[in-house]
C-alpha positions as CSV (number, residue, x, y, z in Angstrom):
1,M,-0.1,0.1,-0.1
2,D,1.3,3.6,-0.5
3,S,-0.6,5.4,2.0
4,Y,-1.8,3.7,5.4
5,F,-5.2,5.1,3.9
6,L,-8.1,2.0,3.3
7,S,-11.2,3.0,1.5
8,I,-14.1,0.6,1.5
9,H,-16.7,0.9,-0.9
10,V,-20.2,0.2,-0.4
11,K,-23.5,0.7,-2.7
12,A,-26.3,1.5,-0.6
13,Q,-28.4,-1.1,-2.9
14,G,-30.7,-3.5,-0.1
15,P,-32.2,-3.5,3.2
16,Y,-28.4,-4.5,4.9
17,T,-26.3,-2.1,3.4
18,W,-28.8,0.9,3.5
19,K,-28.9,0.2,7.5
20,L,-25.1,0.2,7.1
21,R,-24.8,3.3,5.4
22,N,-27.9,4.6,8.3
23,L,-25.5,3.3,11.1
24,F,-22.2,5.8,10.0
25,D,-24.1,8.5,8.7
26,Q,-25.6,8.3,12.1
27,S,-22.0,8.4,13.3
28,L,-20.7,10.7,11.7
29,I,-23.1,13.2,12.8
30,N,-22.6,12.4,16.6
31,K,-19.1,12.7,15.8
32,Y,-19.1,15.6,14.0
33,G,-22.6,17.4,14.1
34,N,-22.4,16.7,18.2
35,Q,-20.1,17.9,20.2
36,E,-21.2,16.5,23.4
37,K,-21.1,13.1,22.2
38,N,-18.2,13.2,20.7
39,E,-18.7,9.8,19.8
40,D,-15.8,7.4,17.7
41,P,-16.9,5.7,14.5
42,P,-17.9,2.1,14.5
43,K,-15.1,-0.1,13.6
44,I,-14.8,-2.8,11.6
45,R,-13.1,-5.9,11.5
46,I,-11.4,-7.2,8.0
47,E,-10.5,-10.9,7.3
48,G,-7.9,-12.0,5.2
49,P,-7.3,-11.0,2.5
50,F,-6.4,-14.6,0.9
51,G,-6.4,-14.3,-2.6
52,G,-8.2,-15.2,-5.5
53,G,-7.9,-15.2,-9.3
54,N,-6.8,-11.6,-9.7
55,Q,-3.9,-12.0,-7.7
56,D,-1.0,-13.8,-9.3
57,W,-1.3,-10.6,-11.8
58,Y,2.8,-9.8,-10.9
59,K,3.9,-13.3,-12.1
60,F,3.5,-12.4,-16.5
61,E,4.6,-10.0,-17.9
62,V,1.9,-9.2,-19.7
63,A,-1.4,-9.2,-18.5
64,V,-4.9,-8.2,-19.4
65,M,-7.3,-7.2,-16.3
66,V,-11.2,-7.7,-17.4
67,G,-14.0,-5.6,-15.0
68,G,-17.5,-6.0,-15.8
69,G,-19.9,-4.3,-14.1
70,I,-19.3,-4.6,-9.7
71,G,-16.4,-6.8,-10.8
72,V,-14.4,-3.9,-11.0
73,T,-14.2,-4.3,-7.4
74,P,-11.2,-6.2,-7.1
75,Y,-9.2,-3.7,-9.4
76,A,-9.6,-0.9,-7.5
77,S,-6.6,-1.8,-5.2
78,I,-4.7,-4.1,-7.9
79,L,-4.4,-0.9,-10.2
80,N,-3.1,1.5,-7.8
81,D,-0.6,-1.5,-6.3
82,L,0.7,-1.5,-10.2
83,V,1.2,1.7,-10.5
84,F,2.9,2.6,-7.3
85,G,4.9,-0.6,-6.8
86,T,6.1,0.0,-10.8
87,S,6.6,4.0,-10.2
88,T,9.0,3.3,-6.9
89,N,10.7,0.3,-8.1
90,R,9.1,-1.5,-5.4
91,Y,8.3,-4.4,-7.8
92,S,11.9,-3.9,-10.5
93,G,12.2,-7.4,-9.6
94,V,8.3,-8.4,-10.0
95,A,8.2,-10.0,-13.8
96,C,4.9,-7.8,-15.0
97,K,5.4,-5.1,-17.3
98,K,2.3,-4.3,-19.2
99,V,-1.2,-4.6,-18.1
100,Y,-4.1,-3.8,-20.7
101,F,-7.5,-3.3,-18.7
102,L,-11.0,-3.5,-19.7
103,W,-13.5,-2.0,-17.8
104,I,-17.4,-2.9,-19.0
105,C,-19.9,-0.9,-17.9
106,P,-23.2,0.3,-19.0
107,S,-22.8,4.1,-18.1
108,H,-20.0,6.0,-16.2
109,R,-23.1,7.5,-13.8
110,Y,-22.9,3.5,-12.6
111,F,-20.2,3.3,-11.0
112,E,-18.5,7.4,-10.5
113,W,-16.4,6.5,-7.5
114,F,-14.5,4.0,-9.7
115,I,-13.6,7.0,-12.3
116,D,-11.8,8.7,-9.8
117,V,-9.7,5.6,-8.7
118,L,-9.1,5.6,-12.8
119,R,-8.2,9.5,-12.6
120,D,-6.0,8.7,-9.9
121,V,-4.3,5.7,-11.0
122,E,-3.5,7.9,-14.5
123,R,-1.7,10.7,-12.7
124,K,0.4,8.1,-10.6
125,D,1.3,6.0,-13.5
126,V,4.3,7.7,-14.7
127,T,6.5,4.5,-16.3
128,D,3.0,4.0,-19.0
129,V,2.8,0.5,-17.5
130,L,-1.3,0.7,-18.0
131,E,-3.4,1.0,-21.0
132,M,-7.0,1.5,-20.1
133,H,-10.2,0.6,-22.3
134,I,-13.5,1.3,-21.1
135,F,-16.9,-0.5,-23.1
136,I,-20.3,1.6,-22.6
137,T,-22.9,-0.5,-23.2
138,Q,-25.5,1.5,-23.4
139,F,-25.0,3.4,-25.8
140,F,-24.9,0.4,-27.8
141,H,-28.0,-1.0,-27.1
142,K,-29.6,2.9,-27.7
143,F,-28.0,4.1,-31.1
144,D,-30.7,7.3,-31.4
145,L,-29.6,10.5,-33.5
146,R,-28.1,11.9,-30.2
147,T,-26.1,9.2,-29.1
148,T,-24.8,8.8,-32.3
149,M,-23.5,12.7,-32.4
150,L,-22.1,11.4,-29.0
151,Y,-20.4,8.6,-30.4
152,I,-18.8,10.9,-33.1
153,C,-18.2,14.2,-30.6
154,E,-16.1,11.6,-28.2
155,K,-14.1,10.3,-30.9
156,H,-13.2,13.7,-32.5
157,F,-12.4,14.8,-28.9
158,Q,-10.0,12.2,-27.9
159,R,-8.3,11.9,-30.8
160,L,-7.4,16.2,-30.9
161,Q,-6.5,16.0,-27.0
162,K,-5.9,12.3,-25.5
163,R,-8.5,12.4,-23.2
164,S,-12.7,11.2,-23.2
165,M,-14.9,14.2,-22.9
166,F,-16.6,11.9,-21.1
167,T,-14.4,11.4,-18.2
168,G,-11.2,13.5,-18.4
169,L,-9.7,10.3,-18.8
170,K,-7.0,9.0,-21.0
171,A,-8.5,5.8,-21.2
172,I,-10.4,5.1,-24.3
173,N,-13.6,4.6,-25.2
174,H,-15.6,2.1,-26.6
175,F,-19.2,1.5,-27.3
176,G,-20.7,-1.3,-27.5
177,R,-19.1,-4.9,-25.5
178,P,-15.4,-5.8,-26.2
179,D,-15.2,-8.4,-29.3
180,M,-12.9,-10.6,-27.1
181,P,-10.9,-12.8,-29.6
182,A,-10.0,-9.5,-31.8
183,F,-8.8,-7.7,-28.4
184,L,-6.3,-10.7,-27.8
185,K,-5.2,-11.1,-31.2
186,F,-4.1,-7.1,-30.7
187,V,-2.2,-7.7,-27.7
188,Q,-0.1,-10.5,-29.7
189,K,0.2,-8.1,-32.3
190,K,1.9,-5.5,-30.0
191,K,5.6,-5.9,-29.3
192,H,5.9,-8.2,-26.8
193,S,7.7,-10.8,-28.5
194,Y,9.8,-11.3,-25.6
195,V,6.6,-12.6,-24.2
196,S,5.2,-16.6,-24.5
197,K,2.2,-16.4,-22.1
198,V,-0.5,-14.0,-21.3
199,G,-2.0,-13.8,-18.0
200,V,-5.6,-12.9,-18.3
201,F,-7.5,-12.3,-15.5
202,S,-11.2,-11.5,-15.4
203,C,-14.0,-11.0,-12.7
204,G,-17.9,-10.2,-13.3
205,P,-20.9,-12.2,-14.2
206,G,-20.6,-15.7,-15.4
207,P,-21.4,-14.9,-18.9
208,L,-18.4,-12.7,-18.5
209,T,-16.0,-14.8,-17.4
210,N,-17.3,-18.1,-19.8
211,S,-16.9,-15.5,-23.1
212,I,-13.6,-14.6,-22.5
213,N,-12.8,-18.2,-21.1
214,N,-13.8,-18.8,-24.8
215,A,-11.8,-15.9,-26.6
216,C,-8.6,-17.4,-24.8
217,E,-9.3,-21.1,-26.1
218,A,-9.6,-19.9,-29.8
219,V,-7.0,-17.4,-29.6
220,N,-5.1,-20.2,-28.7
221,R,-5.5,-23.0,-31.1
222,M,-4.0,-20.4,-34.1
223,R,-0.9,-21.8,-31.8
224,K,0.4,-18.2,-32.0
225,L,2.5,-16.8,-29.1
226,P,2.1,-15.5,-26.7
227,Y,-1.2,-17.5,-25.6
228,F,-3.4,-16.9,-23.2
229,I,-3.8,-18.4,-19.3
230,H,-7.0,-17.2,-18.0
231,H,-8.0,-16.8,-14.2
232,Y,-11.6,-15.3,-13.2
233,E,-13.7,-14.7,-10.9
234,N,-17.5,-14.5,-10.3
235,F,-18.4,-11.0,-8.8
236,G,-22.0,-9.8,-9.3
């Protein structure tokens, strides 16, 4: 970790998470709004981490990470750790030299907190170890005149400013779902001739991780290096 601050994101959706939010909201009011009480906030006990399908990224010289929907959550810490470690030479002995991160979401509005995470990650990525792609699926299903114009403006703005008009990020915006076999072939064509295998890490709904696994198998059948090893975790 690059600091002693631990941030936990919990979306208030459903009875349990709303009760949790109300508990902490009231605790903050008691601590900062009521000088007589000045109570400490509730304590949180963390068990773990115990590892998961996305924890072996550092063993590969090139890695592809895919987060779908709420499945992007584990990557908030992974990406921060990646750019901090590479920018401070903490990972000088680690194999990983390049990471392609794909975020698939209906709209940026659903995960505004993650936009802030990516903005901070881009700022810290001084070694250019990370290349990010955002796939917005909502526009693909509602391609009317308005969204067509937004698409054209976004592409033009990105070409001129090297940033997204929507997010301000350098991450490349795409409209629709990713063509995973095509993206893996795109990674193969990059100058990674020193690499014999690429780690592919995905986290999201079952259909997403299944489609990525099928894409890896299809590209590997072509017997062209590098080949892809898929690790996944179903989330959401």
